[in-house]
DODRENDO-896667 format. One line per field, with one value per atom (N, C-alpha, C): x, y, z; atom name; residue in three letters. Coordinates in Angstrom, 1 decimal. Example, Ala and Ser with C-alpha at 12.3 -4.5 7.8 and 13.67 -1.06 7.14 Angstrom:
u (13.2;12.3;13.2;12.8;13.7;12.9)
v (-5.7;-4.5;-3.3;-2.2;-1.1;0.0)
w (7.8;7.8;7.8;7.1;7.1;7.9)
a (N;CA;C;N;CA;C)
r (ALA;ALA;ALA;SER;SER;SER)
//
This chain:
u (219.4;218.2;217.8;217.5;217.2;215.7;215.4;214.0;213.2;212.1;211.3;209.9;209.7;208.5;207.3;206.1;205.0;204.3;204.9;204.3;204.7;203.9;204.2;205.5;206.3;207.5;207.2;207.5;207.1;208.4;208.5;209.7;209.3;209.8;209.5;210.3;209.7;210.4;210.7;212.0;212.4;212.3;211.8;211.8;210.6;209.6;208.5;207.2;206.5;205.2;204.1;203.1;201.8;201.1;200.6;199.9;198.6;198.0;196.7;196.8;197.5;197.6;198.9;199.8;201.1;202.0;201.8;202.7;204.0;205.1;206.4;206.8;207.5;208.0;207.0;205.8;204.7;204.4;205.1;204.8;205.6;204.8;205.4;205.2;206.3;206.1;205.9;204.8;204.4;204.5;205.2;205.3;204.7;203.7;203.2;203.6;203.7;204.2;203.1;202.1;201.1;199.7;198.7;198.6;199.3;199.4;200.1;200.9;202.1;203.0;202.4;202.5;202.0;202.8;202.7;203.4;202.5;202.5;201.8;202.4;202.0;202.4;201.2;201.4;200.3;200.8;200.0;200.3;200.0;200.9;200.6;199.7;199.5;198.7;197.3;197.0;195.7;195.2;196.0;195.7;195.4;196.0;195.9;196.7;196.2;196.8;196.9;198.0;198.2;199.0;198.4;199.0;200.0;201.0;202.0;201.2;201.4;200.7;201.3;200.5;201.0;202.1;203.2;204.3;203.9;203.1;202.8;202.2;201.2;200.7;201.8;202.6;203.6;204.7;205.1;206.0;205.5;204.2;203.6;203.5;203.1;203.1;204.4;205.5;206.8;207.3;206.9;207.3;206.6;205.4;204.7;205.3;205.6;206.3;207.6;208.4;209.7;209.5;208.4;208.2;207.9;207.0;206.7;207.9;208.7;209.9;210.9;211.1;212.1;211.7;210.4;209.9;209.8;209.7;209.6;211.0;212.0;213.3;214.3;214.0;214.9;216.0;215.9;216.9;216.2;216.9;216.3;217.3;216.9;217.7;217.4;218.2;218.0;217.2;217.3;216.6;215.3;214.3;212.9;212.4;211.9;211.3;209.8;208.9;207.5;206.7;206.0;205.2;204.0)
v (143.4;142.8;143.7;143.1;143.9;144.2;145.4;145.9;145.2;144.6;144.0;144.8;145.4;146.2;145.2;145.6;144.8;145.2;146.2;146.7;145.6;145.5;144.6;145.0;144.0;144.2;144.1;145.1;145.1;145.1;144.3;144.2;144.0;144.9;144.8;143.6;142.8;141.7;142.2;142.4;142.8;141.8;142.1;141.2;140.2;140.5;139.6;140.3;139.5;140.0;139.6;140.4;140.1;139.0;138.0;136.9;137.4;138.5;138.9;140.0;141.1;142.2;142.2;141.3;141.1;142.4;143.2;144.4;144.0;144.4;144.1;145.0;144.4;145.1;145.8;145.2;145.8;144.9;143.7;142.8;143.1;143.1;143.3;142.1;141.7;140.6;141.2;140.8;141.3;140.3;140.6;139.7;140.4;139.7;140.2;139.4;140.0;139.2;139.1;140.0;139.9;140.0;139.3;138.5;137.1;136.7;135.4;135.7;135.1;135.3;134.7;135.6;135.2;135.9;135.4;136.0;135.9;136.9;136.9;137.9;137.9;138.9;139.6;140.9;141.7;142.6;142.9;143.8;145.2;146.2;147.6;148.2;147.6;148.2;147.7;146.4;145.9;145.3;145.3;144.8;143.3;142.6;141.1;140.6;139.6;139.1;137.6;137.0;135.5;135.1;134.2;133.6;132.5;132.3;131.2;129.9;128.9;127.6;126.9;126.1;125.3;124.4;124.2;123.3;121.8;121.4;120.0;119.3;119.9;119.2;119.2;120.2;120.2;119.1;119.0;117.9;116.6;116.3;115.0;114.8;115.8;115.6;115.3;116.0;115.8;114.4;113.9;112.5;111.5;111.7;110.8;110.8;111.9;112.0;111.3;111.4;110.8;109.2;108.7;107.3;106.8;107.6;107.2;107.2;108.3;108.4;107.3;107.0;106.0;104.6;104.3;103.0;102.8;103.9;103.8;103.7;104.4;104.3;103.5;103.2;102.5;103.3;104.6;105.5;106.7;107.5;108.8;109.9;111.1;112.2;113.5;114.4;115.7;116.7;116.5;117.5;117.0;117.8;117.4;118.4;117.9;118.7;118.2;118.9;118.5;119.5;119.0;119.9;120.5)
w (114.4;113.7;112.6;111.5;110.3;110.3;109.9;109.9;108.7;109.0;108.0;107.9;106.8;106.6;106.3;106.8;106.5;105.2;104.5;103.2;102.1;101.1;100.0;99.3;98.9;98.2;96.7;95.9;94.5;93.7;92.7;91.8;90.4;89.5;88.1;87.5;86.6;86.0;84.5;84.2;82.9;81.9;80.7;79.6;79.7;80.5;80.6;80.0;79.2;78.6;79.5;79.5;80.2;79.4;80.1;79.4;78.8;79.3;78.8;77.7;78.0;77.0;76.2;76.6;75.9;75.9;76.9;77.0;77.6;77.0;77.5;78.7;79.6;80.8;81.6;81.8;82.6;83.8;83.9;85.0;86.3;87.4;88.7;89.5;90.2;91.2;92.5;93.2;94.5;95.5;96.6;97.8;99.0;99.6;100.8;102.0;103.2;104.3;105.4;105.4;106.5;105.8;106.2;107.4;107.1;105.9;105.5;104.3;104.3;103.2;101.9;100.8;99.5;98.4;97.2;96.1;94.9;94.0;92.8;91.8;90.6;89.6;89.2;88.8;88.2;87.1;86.2;85.1;85.4;85.2;85.5;84.5;83.3;82.2;82.3;82.4;82.4;83.7;84.8;86.1;86.1;85.2;85.2;86.4;87.2;88.3;88.2;88.6;88.5;89.8;90.5;91.7;91.3;92.2;92.0;92.3;91.5;91.8;93.0;93.6;94.8;94.3;95.0;94.6;94.6;95.5;95.7;94.5;93.8;92.6;91.5;91.4;90.4;90.6;91.9;92.3;92.0;92.3;92.0;90.5;89.7;88.3;87.7;88.1;87.6;88.0;89.2;89.6;88.7;88.4;87.5;86.1;85.6;84.3;84.3;85.4;85.6;85.5;86.2;86.1;84.7;84.0;82.7;81.8;81.9;81.0;81.3;82.6;82.9;82.5;82.6;82.3;80.8;80.0;78.6;78.0;78.5;77.9;78.7;80.0;80.8;81.4;81.2;81.8;82.3;83.1;83.6;83.2;83.0;82.6;83.4;83.3;84.0;83.1;81.8;80.9;80.4;80.5;80.1;79.1;78.0;77.0;76.9;77.6;77.6;76.8;75.8;75.0;75.7)
a (N;CA;C;N;CA;C;N;CA;C;N;CA;C;N;CA;C;N;CA;C;N;CA;C;N;CA;C;N;CA;C;N;CA;C;N;CA;C;N;CA;C;N;CA;C;N;CA;C;N;CA;C;N;CA;C;N;CA;C;N;CA;C;N;CA;C;N;CA;C;N;CA;C;N;CA;C;N;CA;C;N;CA;C;N;CA;C;N;CA;C;N;CA;C;N;CA;C;N;CA;C;N;CA;C;N;CA;C;N;CA;C;N;CA;C;N;CA;C;N;CA;C;N;CA;C;N;CA;C;N;CA;C;N;CA;C;N;CA;C;N;CA;C;N;CA;C;N;CA;C;N;CA;C;N;CA;C;N;CA;C;N;CA;C;N;CA;C;N;CA;C;N;CA;C;N;CA;C;N;CA;C;N;CA;C;N;CA;C;N;CA;C;N;CA;C;N;CA;C;N;CA;C;N;CA;C;N;CA;C;N;CA;C;N;CA;C;N;CA;C;N;CA;C;N;CA;C;N;CA;C;N;CA;C;N;CA;C;N;CA;C;N;CA;C;N;CA;C;N;CA;C;N;CA;C;N;CA;C;N;CA;C;N;CA;C;N;CA;C;N;CA;C;N;CA;C;N;CA;C;N;CA;C;N;CA;C;N;CA;C)
r (UNK;UNK;UNK;UNK;UNK;UNK;UNK;UNK;UNK;UNK;UNK;UNK;UNK;UNK;UNK;UNK;UNK;UNK;UNK;UNK;UNK;UNK;UNK;UNK;UNK;UNK;UNK;UNK;UNK;UNK;UNK;UNK;UNK;UNK;UNK;UNK;UNK;UNK;UNK;UNK;UNK;UNK;UNK;UNK;UNK;UNK;UNK;UNK;UNK;UNK;UNK;UNK;UNK;UNK;UNK;UNK;UNK;UNK;UNK;UNK;UNK;UNK;UNK;UNK;UNK;UNK;UNK;UNK;UNK;UNK;UNK;UNK;UNK;UNK;UNK;UNK;UNK;UNK;UNK;UNK;UNK;UNK;UNK;UNK;UNK;UNK;UNK;UNK;UNK;UNK;UNK;UNK;UNK;UNK;UNK;UNK;UNK;UNK;UNK;UNK;UNK;UNK;UNK;UNK;UNK;UNK;UNK;UNK;UNK;UNK;UNK;UNK;UNK;UNK;UNK;UNK;UNK;UNK;UNK;UNK;UNK;UNK;UNK;UNK;UNK;UNK;UNK;UNK;UNK;UNK;UNK;UNK;UNK;UNK;UNK;UNK;UNK;UNK;UNK;UNK;UNK;UNK;UNK;UNK;UNK;UNK;UNK;UNK;UNK;UNK;UNK;UNK;UNK;UNK;UNK;UNK;UNK;UNK;UNK;UNK;UNK;UNK;UNK;UNK;UNK;UNK;UNK;UNK;UNK;UNK;UNK;UNK;UNK;UNK;UNK;UNK;UNK;UNK;UNK;UNK;UNK;UNK;UNK;UNK;UNK;UNK;UNK;UNK;UNK;UNK;UNK;UNK;UNK;UNK;UNK;UNK;UNK;UNK;UNK;UNK;UNK;UNK;UNK;UNK;UNK;UNK;UNK;UNK;UNK;UNK;UNK;UNK;UNK;UNK;UNK;UNK;UNK;UNK;UNK;UNK;UNK;UNK;UNK;UNK;UNK;UNK;UNK;UNK;UNK;UNK;UNK;UNK;UNK;UNK;UNK;UNK;UNK;UNK;UNK;UNK;UNK;UNK;UNK;UNK;UNK;UNK;UNK;UNK;UNK)
//
């Protein structure tokens, strides 16, 4: 059995700018396992924190956009360019 630490797992994201201070290569992805699994990003320079959005509203929004697109054009496609 593989050992699973309860400490947060931190991983730098290369080539990513902070949305707040726009510093390059300062974003860290943090995964916590206890008490409940969670994931977020934080900036090492300005301490900006952003949580991952819940997937359910995103799936619903994409489904609605698919319906609008397919009814407007009569076809459906894999590539979406949404402004």
